[in-house]
N, C-alpha and C positions, 0 to 999 in steps of 0.2 A: 221043583228046583233041586238041583244036585247038591248033595251034602258036601260042604267044603272039607278039604283035608287039613287037619290040624298038624302043624309042624312042631310046635313047642308050646308048653304052658309054664309060665313062671309065676312069681308071687303076685304080680300086679297086672300082667298082660297075657294074652293068648295070641300066638301067631298062626295064621292060616295061609295056605297057598293063595297067591294073588290071581287075578283074572288073566294076566298076561305073563309070559315068561320073564323072569327077573324081577317080579314084584311080589310083595307080601302084604297081607291085610293084618294090621296090628289092632287088636281088640283090648280096650282098657276095662279092667275089672273094678269092682267096688271093694275088693279085698284090701285090707291094710295090715301090714306086718311090721314088726320091729324086733330088735335084738336077735337078728338072724332067724326070724320067723318063730321065735319063742313066744312072742305076743302076737295074737291075731284077732281080727274083727272084720266085719263087713260094714262099711260106711256108705249109706245110700247116697248116690250122686257123685261119689268121688271119681269114678271112672269117666263120667261125662265131663267133669271139670278138668281132669288131667288131659283128656283128649283135646279139649278146646285150647287149654293153655299151652300144651306142647305144640299144637299147630301154630299158635300165635308166635311163640319163640322161634320155632324152626323157620317159619316164613320170614320173620325179621332177620334172622341170620343169613338166609338165602339172599335177601334183598341187599345185604352189605357185602356179599361175595364170599361168605363162609359156606362151603359145601356141606350139605346134609343129605340124609337118605329120604327125607320127606317129599312126597309127591302131592297129595291132597287129602283133605278130610272127606270121608265117605258119608258119615252120618254122626249121630251124637256120641257113639262109642268106638267108632272105627276110623282108621286112616290107612291110606295106601302109601307104602314106602318101597324104596328100592331094596332088593335083596343084596346083602353084602356079607363079607366074611368078617365076623366080629373078632377083633383082637381081644384076647382073654384078660383084659385089664379094665379096672375102673380108674378113671383119671379124675383126681380130686384137686380142685383149686380152692385155696383158702386165703381169704382176705383178713379175717379175724380169727383168733384162737377160739375153738369151740369143740365140743364132742371129744372124740378120741385123741385129738392133738392136745387138748387141755389136760387130759388124764395122763397121757404119755410123758409130757414135758413139764407138767406142773405149772402151766400158764393159766391165769384166770380167764374164764370165758369172757369173750367180748374184747379182749386185748387186741388192738390193731397190730397187724404184722407189718414190718418195715417194707415188705414187698410181697406180692402174691406168691404163695408157696404151692408148687405143683407136686402132688404125691401120686404114686401108683399102688394099686392093690390088685392082687391076683384074684380073678373071679372064680371062686370056689366056695359055695355055701357051706360045704362040709368042713372046710378049714377056717371058716369065718372070714373069708376075703382078706388074707393077710397082707400087710404092707410089704412091698418089695422095692428093690432098688433097680437102677438101670443095669447094673452088673447081672442081677438075676435075669432080667428080661433078655439081655443079649445072650447069656449063657444057655438059657433054655429055648432060645429061638422064637420067643413070642413076638418079637419085633426087632427090626434092625436099628442101628444107630440113626440112620436117616429117618426111619419111621418115628423114632422117639423125638428127634428134633422137630419133625413136622407135627407130632402130637402136641408137644409143648406149645408151639406157635399157634396151633388151632385152639387149644384150651385157653390160652391167654387172650385170643381174639374174642372167644365166647365170653370170657370174663369181662373184657372191656365193654362189650355190648350189653350184657346182662346187668352189670353194675350201674351203668348210666341209666338204663331203662328203669331199673328198680328205684334208684335214687330220685328219679323224676316223679315218682308216685309215693315218696315218703317211706321207702323200704330199703333197709340195709341188706345187701347180699353178703352174708357172712361166709358161706362156702357153697360149693356145689360139686356134683360129680357128673361126668359124661362117659359115654362109651364111644369108641371109634371103630369104624368098619372100613374094610378094603373093598373098593369097587373096581372091577377090571373092565377096561374098554380096549379089546384086542390085547396087545402086549403091554399096554399102559395101565399102571395102577395108580389110583389116587385114594386118599383117606377122606372120609366123610364123618360128620357127627351123626351118630346113630342112636337107637333106643328111644329115649324121650328126654325132654327137659320140662320139669314140672315141679310144684312144691314138694313132691315126693323125693326129688333128687337135689333139692336146694335147702339151705338154711336161710330163712327170710325173717328179719326182725323189723318191727316198726321203728322208724328213725327216732321218734320222740319218746315213746313209752317203753321200747324194748320188747313189746308184746311179740310172741312167736307166732308166725303165720305159715308154719311148715309142719312136717311130720313129727317134730318134737312135741307138738300138741298131743298127738296120740301116744308117743313114746312115754311121756311123763304125765299123762292124764291132766292136761292143762285146759281142757274144754272140748268143744265139738270140732272135729277135724274139718268137716265139710264147711262149717262156718268160716274157719280160717282160710281155706282155699277160695271160698266165695268172695271173701274180702279182697284177696289178691286179684281175682278176676274182675271185680268191680273197679278197683283202682286202675287197672290196665285198660279199662273200657271194653273188656271181653263180655261182660254181663251188664245189663241195666243196673244203675245204682240203687233202685228201689227194690230189686229182686232179692229173694232169699232162696237158698238151695231147697228148703222144704216145699216151696211153692212150685218146684220143678220149672224154673224159668226157661223161656225160649232164649237160646244163646244167639248173640248177634252174628250174622253171617259176614 
């Protein structure tokens, strides 16, 4: 079997050339990082959980008409996605104050926001992914004003879907981040949700207890990260309710 060509390796995923032109194989690693990779560990089973959960969310978005780069899951750790030109921004949608917003503005964590707040961060690990404005984005040509309007509309649609989905299983969607890519079809360009949507990229709190079910468990040493992600997968019906990540459960197709 021919060795696949690696395109890129990040903190949580490896990208390989896909089997067909215009496709990429996205491999989910077990690596966990926090504080701009200052804290690192390997969490057994994390990649499997994120692969399956991202498939679940991306498929759900596709079903309601939100365009994504997702094509199909290939196996326990890999999925096939469309190649796209990633806009160098992280788009963050906040429903409640938490994390950096609480620190910047002095707002107590968990405070409901009067409306969803969309923020942009410039994707650059060396700079710590700094917060930027639409003025910066337009000035440096990272995206046009039309792109930004479309990105906000896309992000808010993802928020509506994810908030309702999580609320239905007793989870509060505090905030999340997505990446957006450009797909070209002849002279026509469209924007799609890219990268992944998983507990790695969301803040998820239990509605009743406030228990954290996301990467903050790892950031702040609040317990076992794989147990938290497994709980999310169980509630969404992605995994059998009796399964534990240590038992290496078979994921539901």
